[in-house]
C-alpha positions as CSV (number, residue, x, y, z in Angstrom):
1,M,119.2,95.5,111.5
2,T,117.4,92.7,113.3
3,P,114.0,93.8,114.4
4,A,113.5,94.1,118.2
5,I,110.5,91.7,118.2
6,E,112.5,89.1,116.3
7,S,115.0,89.3,119.2
8,A,112.2,88.8,121.7
9,V,110.8,85.9,119.7
10,Q,114.3,84.3,119.7
11,Q,114.4,84.7,123.5
12,L,111.0,83.1,123.9
13,S,111.9,80.2,121.7
14,A,114.9,79.5,123.9
15,S,112.8,79.2,127.0
16,A,109.2,78.3,126.0
17,L,109.7,76.7,122.6
18,A,112.0,74.2,121.0
19,A,114.5,75.5,118.4
20,P,113.0,76.9,115.2
21,Q,111.8,74.1,113.0
22,I,112.2,76.2,109.8
23,T,115.0,78.7,109.2
24,V,114.8,81.3,106.4
25,L,118.3,82.3,105.1
26,D,118.4,86.0,104.2
27,T,120.0,86.9,100.9
28,G,118.7,90.5,101.1
29,G,115.2,90.1,99.7
30,Q,112.3,92.5,100.2
31,Y,110.1,89.6,101.4
32,T,112.6,87.6,103.5
33,H,110.9,88.4,106.8
34,L,107.5,87.8,105.2
35,I,108.5,84.2,104.5
36,A,109.1,83.6,108.2
37,R,105.9,85.3,109.0
38,R,103.9,83.1,106.6
39,V,105.4,79.9,108.2
40,R,104.6,81.2,111.7
41,E,101.0,81.8,110.4
42,L,100.8,78.1,109.7
43,G,101.5,77.5,113.4
44,V,105.2,76.6,113.0
45,Y,108.0,78.6,114.6
46,A,110.4,79.9,112.0
47,N,113.3,82.4,112.3
48,V,115.6,84.4,109.9
49,Q,119.3,84.0,109.8
50,A,122.1,85.2,107.6
51,S,122.4,83.4,104.3
52,D,126.0,82.2,105.0
53,T,125.0,80.5,108.3
54,P,127.2,77.4,108.6
55,A,125.5,74.1,107.8
56,A,126.5,72.8,111.3
57,E,124.2,75.3,112.9
58,L,121.3,74.2,110.7
59,K,121.6,70.4,110.8
60,N,118.8,70.0,113.3
61,R,116.2,72.1,111.4
62,L,113.3,70.3,109.8
63,G,113.5,72.6,106.8
64,I,115.5,75.5,105.3
65,I,114.2,78.2,102.9
66,I,116.6,80.4,100.9
67,S,115.0,83.8,100.3
68,G,115.0,86.1,97.2
69,G,117.4,89.0,96.9
70,P,118.4,91.9,94.7
71,A,121.8,90.5,93.6
72,S,122.7,88.3,90.6
73,V,124.2,84.9,91.2
74,L,126.3,85.6,88.1
75,E,128.2,88.4,89.8
76,A,131.3,88.0,92.0
77,G,130.7,88.5,95.7
78,C,127.0,87.9,95.5
79,P,125.2,86.6,98.7
80,D,125.8,82.9,99.1
81,I,125.0,79.9,101.3
82,D,127.2,77.3,102.9
83,P,126.8,74.6,100.1
84,A,127.1,71.9,102.8
85,I,123.5,72.6,103.7
86,L,122.5,70.9,100.4
87,A,124.0,67.6,101.6
88,L,122.5,67.6,105.1
89,G,119.4,65.7,104.1
90,V,117.3,68.6,105.4
91,P,114.6,69.8,102.9
92,V,115.6,73.0,101.2
93,L,113.3,75.4,99.3
94,G,114.9,78.1,97.2
95,I,112.7,81.1,96.3
96,C,113.6,83.4,93.4
97,Y,117.3,84.2,94.0
98,G,117.4,81.1,96.2
99,H,116.1,79.1,93.3
100,Q,119.0,80.4,91.2
101,L,121.5,79.7,93.9
102,L,120.4,76.0,94.0
103,A,120.8,75.8,90.2
104,R,124.3,77.4,90.3
105,H,125.6,75.2,93.2
106,L,124.3,71.9,91.8
107,G,125.4,72.2,88.2
108,G,122.4,73.9,86.5
109,K,122.6,77.0,84.4
110,V,121.5,80.5,85.2
111,E,121.4,83.2,82.5
112,K,120.5,86.9,82.2
113,G,117.0,87.0,81.1
114,E,116.1,88.7,77.8
115,R,113.6,90.7,79.8
116,G,112.6,90.9,83.4
117,E,109.4,89.4,84.8
118,Y,107.6,91.6,87.4
119,G,104.2,91.2,88.9
120,V,101.5,88.8,87.7
121,A,102.4,85.7,85.8
122,Q,100.7,82.3,85.3
123,L,102.2,79.1,86.6
124,T,101.6,76.0,84.6
125,V,102.4,72.7,86.5
126,T,104.2,70.4,84.2
127,A,104.8,67.4,86.4
128,S,103.4,65.9,89.7
129,D,105.5,66.7,92.7
130,P,105.0,66.9,96.5
131,L,105.8,70.7,96.5
132,L,103.0,71.5,94.0
133,N,100.6,68.8,95.2
134,G,97.0,69.8,94.5
135,I,98.0,72.7,92.2
136,E,97.5,73.1,88.5
137,R,97.5,76.4,86.6
138,S,97.4,79.4,88.9
139,R,98.3,83.1,89.2
140,I,101.7,83.8,90.7
141,W,103.9,86.8,91.5
142,M,107.3,87.4,90.0
143,S,110.1,89.8,90.6
144,H,113.3,88.8,88.8
145,F,115.6,89.3,85.8
146,D,117.9,86.3,85.8
147,T,116.4,83.0,85.1
148,V,117.3,79.3,85.4
149,S,117.7,78.0,81.9
150,K,118.9,74.5,82.7
151,A,117.9,72.4,85.8
152,P,120.7,70.6,87.7
153,A,121.1,66.8,87.1
154,G,118.5,64.9,89.1
155,F,116.0,67.7,89.1
156,N,112.6,67.6,87.4
157,V,111.1,70.7,85.9
158,I,107.7,70.8,87.6
159,G,106.4,74.3,86.6
160,S,106.8,76.9,83.9
161,S,105.7,80.5,83.2
162,E,105.8,82.5,79.9
163,V,109.1,84.2,80.7
164,S,110.7,81.7,83.1
165,G,110.9,78.4,81.3
166,I,111.8,76.8,84.6
167,A,109.5,78.4,87.2
168,A,109.7,75.4,89.5
169,M,112.1,72.4,89.8
170,S,112.4,69.5,92.2
171,D,114.8,66.7,93.3
172,P,112.5,64.8,95.6
173,K,115.1,62.2,96.4
174,R,117.4,64.8,97.9
175,R,114.4,66.9,99.0
176,L,115.7,70.0,97.2
177,F,113.2,72.4,95.6
178,G,113.4,75.7,93.7
179,I,110.7,78.1,92.6
180,Q,111.2,81.3,90.7
181,F,108.1,83.0,92.0
182,H,107.2,84.3,95.5
183,P,104.7,82.1,97.5
184,E,105.0,84.3,100.5
185,V,103.1,87.3,98.9
186,V,99.3,87.4,98.9
187,H,99.1,87.9,95.2
188,T,100.4,84.3,94.6
189,Q,97.0,82.5,94.8
190,V,98.5,79.1,95.7
191,G,101.3,80.5,97.9
192,R,99.9,79.3,101.2
193,Q,99.3,75.8,99.8
194,I,102.9,75.6,98.5
195,L,104.3,76.6,101.9
196,E,101.9,74.1,103.6
197,N,103.1,71.4,101.2
198,F,106.7,72.2,102.1
199,V,106.4,72.7,105.8
200,F,104.0,69.8,106.6
201,G,104.1,67.5,103.7
202,I,107.9,67.5,103.0
203,C,109.5,68.7,106.3
204,A,106.9,67.0,108.6
205,A,106.9,70.0,110.9
206,Q,104.5,70.1,113.9
207,K,102.5,73.1,115.1
208,D,104.2,74.9,118.0
209,W,103.5,78.6,117.5
210,N,100.4,80.7,118.4
211,V,100.0,84.2,116.9
212,S,98.3,85.4,120.0
213,Q,101.7,85.6,121.7
214,R,102.5,88.8,119.8
215,V,101.1,91.5,122.0
216,P,102.5,90.2,125.3
217,L,105.9,89.9,123.6
218,V,105.7,93.5,122.4
219,E,104.7,94.8,125.7
220,D,107.5,93.0,127.4
221,Q,109.9,94.4,124.8
222,I,108.6,98.0,125.4
223,R,109.2,97.8,129.1
224,A,112.6,96.2,128.7
225,T,113.7,98.9,126.2
226,V,112.2,102.0,127.9
227,R,113.1,100.9,131.5
228,D,112.4,103.9,133.8
229,R,112.3,106.6,131.0
230,N,109.3,108.4,129.5
231,V,108.2,108.0,125.9
232,F,107.5,110.8,123.5
233,F,105.6,109.8,120.4
234,F,105.6,112.1,117.4
235,V,102.3,110.8,116.0
236,S,100.8,111.3,112.6
237,G,97.2,110.1,113.3
238,G,97.8,107.2,110.9
239,V,97.2,103.5,111.8
240,D,100.9,102.7,112.6
241,S,101.7,105.5,115.0
242,T,98.2,105.3,116.7
243,V,98.6,101.6,117.4
244,A,102.3,102.0,118.5
245,Y,101.2,104.8,120.8
246,T,98.4,102.7,122.2
247,L,100.8,99.8,122.9
248,C,103.0,102.1,124.9
249,L,100.0,103.5,126.8
250,R,99.1,99.9,127.8
251,A,102.6,98.8,128.6
252,L,103.7,101.9,130.6
253,G,100.6,103.9,131.6
254,P,99.3,107.3,130.4
255,E,101.5,109.3,132.7
256,R,104.6,108.2,131.0
257,V,103.5,108.5,127.3
258,F,103.4,111.9,125.6
259,G,102.0,112.5,122.1
260,I,103.2,115.3,119.8
261,Y,101.8,116.0,116.4
262,V,104.0,118.0,114.0
263,D,102.0,120.0,111.4
264,T,104.7,119.9,108.6
265,G,102.6,121.8,106.1
266,L,102.8,118.6,104.0
267,M,99.5,117.2,105.2
268,R,96.1,116.8,103.6
269,Q,93.2,119.2,104.1
270,G,91.7,118.9,107.6
271,E,94.3,116.5,108.8
272,T,95.5,118.4,111.9
273,E,91.9,118.8,113.1
274,L,91.3,115.1,112.6
275,V,94.4,114.0,114.5
276,R,93.3,116.2,117.5
277,S,90.0,114.4,117.6
278,I,91.7,110.9,117.3
279,F,93.9,111.4,120.4
280,N,91.1,113.1,122.4
281,E,89.0,110.0,121.8
282,L,91.9,107.7,122.7
283,G,92.1,109.4,126.0
284,A,95.6,110.9,125.5
285,K,96.6,112.7,128.7
286,H,99.5,114.6,127.2
287,F,99.1,115.7,123.6
288,I,100.3,118.9,121.8
289,V,100.3,120.1,118.2
290,D,103.4,121.9,116.9
291,S,103.2,124.0,113.7
292,A,106.4,123.7,111.6
293,E,105.3,124.4,108.1
294,S,107.9,127.1,107.4
295,E,110.7,124.9,108.7
296,F,109.9,122.0,106.4
297,L,109.3,124.1,103.3
298,T,112.6,125.8,103.8
299,A,114.4,122.5,104.2
300,L,112.8,121.3,100.9
301,Q,113.5,124.4,98.9
302,G,115.4,123.7,95.7
303,L,115.3,119.9,96.0
304,H,114.1,117.7,93.1
305,E,115.5,114.1,93.6
306,P,113.2,111.8,95.7
307,E,116.0,110.6,98.0
308,A,117.1,114.1,98.7
309,K,113.6,115.1,99.6
310,R,113.1,112.1,101.9
311,R,116.4,112.7,103.7
312,A,115.6,116.4,104.1
313,I,112.2,115.6,105.6
314,G,113.6,113.0,107.9
315,E,116.4,115.2,109.2
316,Q,114.0,118.1,109.6
317,F,111.8,115.8,111.8
318,V,114.8,115.2,114.0
319,K,115.5,118.9,114.3
320,V,111.9,119.8,115.1
321,Q,111.7,116.9,117.6
322,E,114.8,118.2,119.4
323,R,113.4,121.8,119.4
324,V,110.0,120.6,120.8
325,L,111.5,118.3,123.4
326,A,113.9,121.0,124.6
327,T,111.1,123.4,125.3
328,E,109.1,121.0,127.5
329,H,110.1,121.4,131.2
330,F,108.9,117.9,132.1
331,L,111.6,116.2,130.1
332,D,114.7,116.7,132.2
333,G,116.6,114.6,129.7
334,H,114.9,111.5,130.8
335,W,113.1,110.4,127.6
336,I,113.1,108.0,124.7
337,L,111.6,108.6,121.3
338,G,108.7,106.5,120.1
339,Q,107.9,105.8,116.4
340,G,105.3,103.8,114.5
341,T,107.9,102.3,112.1
342,I,106.6,99.0,110.5
343,Y,108.6,96.4,108.7
344,P,108.2,97.6,105.1
345,D,109.7,100.9,106.2
346,T,112.8,99.1,107.5
347,I,113.3,96.7,104.5
348,E,112.7,99.4,101.8
349,S,115.3,101.6,103.6
350,G,117.9,98.8,103.1
351,G,117.4,97.6,106.7
352,T,119.1,94.2,106.4
353,A,122.6,93.4,105.5
354,K,122.1,92.4,101.9
355,A,118.9,94.3,101.1
356,D,118.8,97.0,98.4
357,L,117.8,100.6,99.3
358,I,114.5,101.2,97.6
359,K,113.6,104.5,99.3
360,T,114.8,106.1,102.5
361,H,111.8,106.4,104.9
362,H,111.7,109.5,107.1
363,N,112.1,107.3,110.1
364,R,115.3,105.8,108.8
365,V,117.4,108.8,108.1
366,A,120.9,109.3,109.6
367,G,119.6,111.4,112.6
368,I,117.1,108.7,113.5
369,Q,119.7,106.0,113.0
370,S,122.0,107.7,115.5
371,L,119.2,107.7,118.1
372,I,118.6,104.0,117.4
373,N,122.3,103.3,117.9
374,A,122.2,105.3,121.2
375,G,119.3,103.2,122.5
376,R,116.9,106.2,122.5
377,I,114.2,104.8,120.1
378,I,111.3,102.5,120.8
379,E,109.6,101.0,117.8
380,P,107.0,98.5,118.9
381,L,105.8,97.6,115.4
382,T,109.1,97.3,113.5
383,S,108.6,93.6,112.8
384,F,105.0,93.8,111.7
385,Y,103.2,94.5,108.4
386,K,100.2,96.8,107.9
387,D,97.6,94.1,108.2
388,E,99.2,92.8,111.4
389,V,99.2,96.3,112.8
390,R,95.5,96.5,112.3
391,E,95.0,93.1,113.9
392,I,97.0,94.2,116.9
393,G,95.0,97.5,117.1
394,R,91.8,95.4,117.2
395,E,93.2,93.3,120.0
396,L,94.0,96.5,121.9
397,G,90.5,97.9,121.4
398,V,91.5,100.8,119.1
399,P,88.2,102.1,117.4
400,A,87.6,100.6,114.0
401,K,87.2,104.0,112.3
402,F,90.9,104.7,113.1
403,L,92.2,101.3,112.0
404,A,90.3,101.6,108.7
405,R,92.2,104.7,107.6
406,H,94.1,104.3,104.4
407,P,97.9,104.4,104.8
408,F,99.5,107.8,104.4
409,P,103.3,108.3,104.0
410,G,105.3,109.9,106.8
411,P,106.9,112.5,104.5
412,G,103.3,113.5,103.6
413,L,102.4,115.1,100.3
414,A,106.0,116.1,99.5
415,I,106.6,112.6,98.0
416,R,103.4,112.9,96.0
417,C,104.4,116.3,94.6
418,L,107.1,115.5,92.0
419,C,109.7,118.0,91.0
420,A,111.8,118.8,88.0
421,D,115.1,120.7,87.6
422,E,114.9,121.5,83.9
423,P,112.4,121.7,81.1
424,A,111.7,118.6,79.0
425,Q,109.4,117.6,76.2
426,A,107.2,114.5,76.1
427,E,108.6,111.9,73.7
428,I,106.4,110.0,71.1
429,N,107.2,106.4,70.4
430,S,105.3,103.3,69.1
431,D,104.1,102.3,72.6
432,G,102.7,105.7,73.6
433,I,104.1,108.9,75.1
434,I,107.2,109.0,77.4
435,L,106.4,111.6,80.1
436,P,109.4,113.7,81.0
437,V,109.4,112.6,84.7
438,R,110.8,109.6,86.6
439,S,109.3,107.5,89.4
440,V,110.8,105.0,91.9
441,G,110.2,101.3,91.3
442,V,111.2,98.0,92.8
443,Q,112.3,95.4,90.3
444,G,114.0,92.1,91.2
445,D,114.2,93.3,94.8
446,A,116.3,96.3,93.7
447,R,115.5,100.0,93.3
448,S,114.8,101.5,89.9
449,Y,114.3,105.2,89.0
450,R,113.0,105.3,85.5
451,K,110.7,107.1,83.1
452,V,106.9,106.8,82.8
453,L,105.1,105.6,79.7
454,A,101.6,107.1,79.1
455,L,99.1,105.3,76.9
456,K,96.6,107.3,74.9
457,E,93.9,104.8,75.6
458,T,91.6,105.0,78.6
459,P,92.2,102.8,81.6
460,S,90.8,99.2,81.1
461,R,91.1,95.8,82.7
462,E,93.1,94.5,79.7
463,A,95.5,97.5,80.0
464,I,96.1,96.6,83.7
465,E,96.4,92.9,83.4
466,I,98.1,92.5,80.0
467,T,99.4,95.7,78.4
468,A,101.1,97.4,81.3
469,P,102.9,94.3,82.7
470,A,104.1,93.4,79.1
471,L,105.5,96.9,78.6
472,T,107.3,97.2,81.9
473,N,108.7,93.7,81.4
474,R,109.9,94.4,77.8
475,R,111.2,97.9,78.2
476,A,114.3,98.7,80.3
477,D,113.7,102.4,80.3
478,I,110.4,102.5,82.2
479,N,109.1,101.1,85.5
480,R,105.6,102.5,85.3
481,V,102.7,102.7,82.8
482,V,99.8,105.2,83.0
483,A,96.7,105.7,80.9
484,Q,95.1,109.1,80.1
485,C,91.7,109.8,81.6
486,G,91.4,113.3,80.1
487,A,93.5,116.3,79.1
488,K,93.2,119.9,78.0
489,A,95.8,119.5,75.3
490,P,97.2,116.6,73.2
491,L,99.5,114.4,75.2
492,E,102.4,114.9,72.8
493,S,102.3,118.6,73.5
494,L,102.9,118.2,77.2
495,Q,106.2,119.3,78.7
496,A,107.9,119.2,82.1
497,F,108.4,122.6,83.8
498,P,111.2,123.3,86.4
499,A,109.4,122.9,89.8
500,T,110.2,122.4,93.4
501,I,108.1,122.0,96.5
502,T,106.1,125.2,97.2
503,K,103.0,126.0,99.2
504,Q,101.2,126.9,96.0
505,R,101.9,123.5,94.4
506,L,101.1,121.7,97.7
507,D,97.8,123.6,97.8
508,T,97.0,122.4,94.3
509,L,97.7,118.8,95.3
510,R,95.7,119.2,98.5
511,K,92.7,120.4,96.4
512,A,93.0,117.5,94.0
513,D,93.4,115.0,96.8
514,A,90.4,116.4,98.6
515,I,88.3,116.1,95.4
516,V,89.3,112.5,95.0
517,R,88.7,111.6,98.7
518,D,85.3,113.2,98.7
519,F,84.3,111.5,95.4
520,C,85.5,108.1,96.6
521,L,83.5,108.4,99.9
522,T,80.4,109.4,98.0
523,T,80.7,106.6,95.4
524,K,81.9,104.0,98.0
525,F,85.0,103.4,95.9
526,E,86.9,104.1,99.2
527,D,85.8,100.7,100.4
528,Q,87.3,98.9,97.4
529,V,90.9,100.0,97.8
530,W,93.6,99.7,100.3
531,Q,95.2,103.0,99.5
532,F,94.6,105.8,96.9
533,P,97.6,108.1,96.5
534,V,97.0,111.2,94.4
535,V,100.2,112.4,92.7
536,L,101.0,115.8,91.2
537,I,103.7,116.0,88.4
538,P,105.0,119.2,86.9
539,V,103.9,118.2,83.4
540,G,101.4,120.2,81.4
541,T,101.1,123.4,79.3
542,S,102.2,127.0,79.9
543,T,98.7,127.9,81.2
544,A,98.1,124.6,83.2
545,P,101.6,123.3,84.2
546,E,100.5,120.3,86.3
547,S,99.0,116.9,85.8
548,V,97.3,114.6,88.3
549,I,98.0,110.8,88.6
550,L,95.4,108.6,90.2
551,R,97.0,105.5,92.0
552,P,94.2,103.3,93.5
553,I,95.7,100.0,94.7
554,N,94.8,96.9,96.7
555,S,97.2,95.2,99.1
556,V,97.4,93.4,102.4
557,D,100.8,94.2,103.8
558,G,102.2,96.8,101.5
559,M,104.9,94.5,100.1
560,T,103.0,93.8,96.9
561,A,100.0,95.6,95.4
562,D,97.8,95.5,92.4
563,V,95.7,98.2,90.6
564,V,92.0,98.7,91.3
565,L,90.0,99.9,88.3
566,M,87.3,102.5,88.9
567,N,84.2,102.1,86.7
568,A,84.2,104.2,83.6
569,P,81.2,106.6,84.3
570,D,82.6,107.5,87.8
571,L,86.1,107.9,86.4
572,T,84.8,110.3,83.7
573,R,83.0,112.4,86.3
574,L,86.1,112.4,88.6
575,T,88.3,113.4,85.7
576,Q,86.1,116.4,84.9
577,K,86.2,117.6,88.5
578,L,90.0,117.4,88.5
579,L,90.4,119.1,85.1
580,A,88.3,122.0,86.5
581,I,91.3,122.9,88.7
582,P,93.0,125.8,86.7
583,E,96.5,124.5,87.1
584,V,95.8,120.9,86.0
585,A,96.3,120.0,82.3
586,A,95.8,116.3,82.3
587,V,94.7,113.4,84.5
588,F,96.3,109.9,84.3
589,Y,95.5,106.5,85.9
590,D,98.5,104.4,87.1
591,L,98.2,100.9,85.7
592,T,101.3,99.6,87.5
593,H,101.3,96.8,90.1
594,K,104.0,96.5,92.8
595,P,106.4,95.3,91.6
596,P,107.6,96.9,89.3
597,G,106.3,100.2,90.6
598,T,106.4,101.1,94.3
599,I,103.0,102.2,95.8
600,E,104.2,105.8,96.2
601,W,105.9,107.4,93.2
602,E,108.8,108.6,95.3
């Protein structure tokens, strides 16, 4: 699905700007849209088009970038490009999957890797080249399994990493370039410089884009989509829905925008009261709270698998929305539903033609999709990332204390409360203990659902930077590594108990989450992290059947993330507080970056 604002940008370019100088060809990557955003942040208009766009439509571009993607170039029917673009004389940069496509089309060799490479890696520049001008050794971000083992004729190998022998290659005469890593993500330290080298140094693009055009474009798009209807926002009190709601207030006026908060019973302690205060302070004229705990718990009864839980929550939201809207006399059928959906929700839900489904967000279930298809949804932020949403909120004058809130998932604590359908014992192996639970990951732009490896050692910087990445790269049966912080019993004695979502389990998680939040506020650790999910897993002993996972991470846009380490004395004190909860048998620290693990466990 093409984001609405992308369409508005296209319309603007046709009237106020020249044609896009740079086009990103979409092969289904998680970061495709992010590449275009990074180029626009450089002040150069870029758009996204299908990977198989004919060369004739691209001959006037100053540069073409081929995105990453979840497929393998070794498989029949994989996403492809028109090979004629490689003979246009237009500079081409292939990223990850795009790097491998270049090699395949031009006579190089691509092979299945012996092991994947996910997260942090080190780039060593092996030859001078305009693409890597001014760069030597630097941290980069990888997410791939296949690798280019032989560069095509005419190409120089200009960069390497430990796993990818050919991390960067270049044919400067034909102005063709390939890199295995992702320069568009913030965790690649030299990513902006590489894109600047390509866009300005190689493509000779000129600045023609101003990021301040965003808000007027969004407001125009809101008015064009809503027309003469009213908007009903089902708000969460989080940054996304608050900013989206405020945009609609500004575009349409307070008489036409209604806010409804659904208390699903899946929220944190004190969340409903906090949301009331937020919208009172924003000056919401029409705002109500609907209590729907029993409806959501009934819908989740007996479910264990993450996607089944997410779908049930999303469909229940639709049912509750229909019930609430039907009871309000002022509707008269003349309404449109507002949502705070942001771009990561869309792309992780398989929101573009070739993208893999990582996890179904509650705002992308079938019922919501049918409303989208019927033109009854307005999503002002669907082309933006979390950091952009905060910037837009600041432009709109949303109070900083609201914008500084940590992200919280729409499905609430239900996806932080893992379930199990049968008993299972922890497995001992040479690397540690395999916990009898599985979590969702993103590896090579594709979804994984694999087991979790627990280390007996305590969390350390070395474990985060070296041990955990090496284990997830080497082992095909895991996508996440955790370290023990403390336990009431030996790790090898822990077992998984059959469990589903219940109010009792949610209350245990709420208690643990509140302990962590209060502790982080007191110690100021809250200011060091972007988000701090607290996860409950049904792994423990007969007297204490649960374990708590701590997941503090740092990110900018939610597309990639790395782990933040709490200092040892504070972690010891926090662990003791959590182990004082009768139901909790052990506390673990998630050591896994994104990729290979998603930020949330489900």
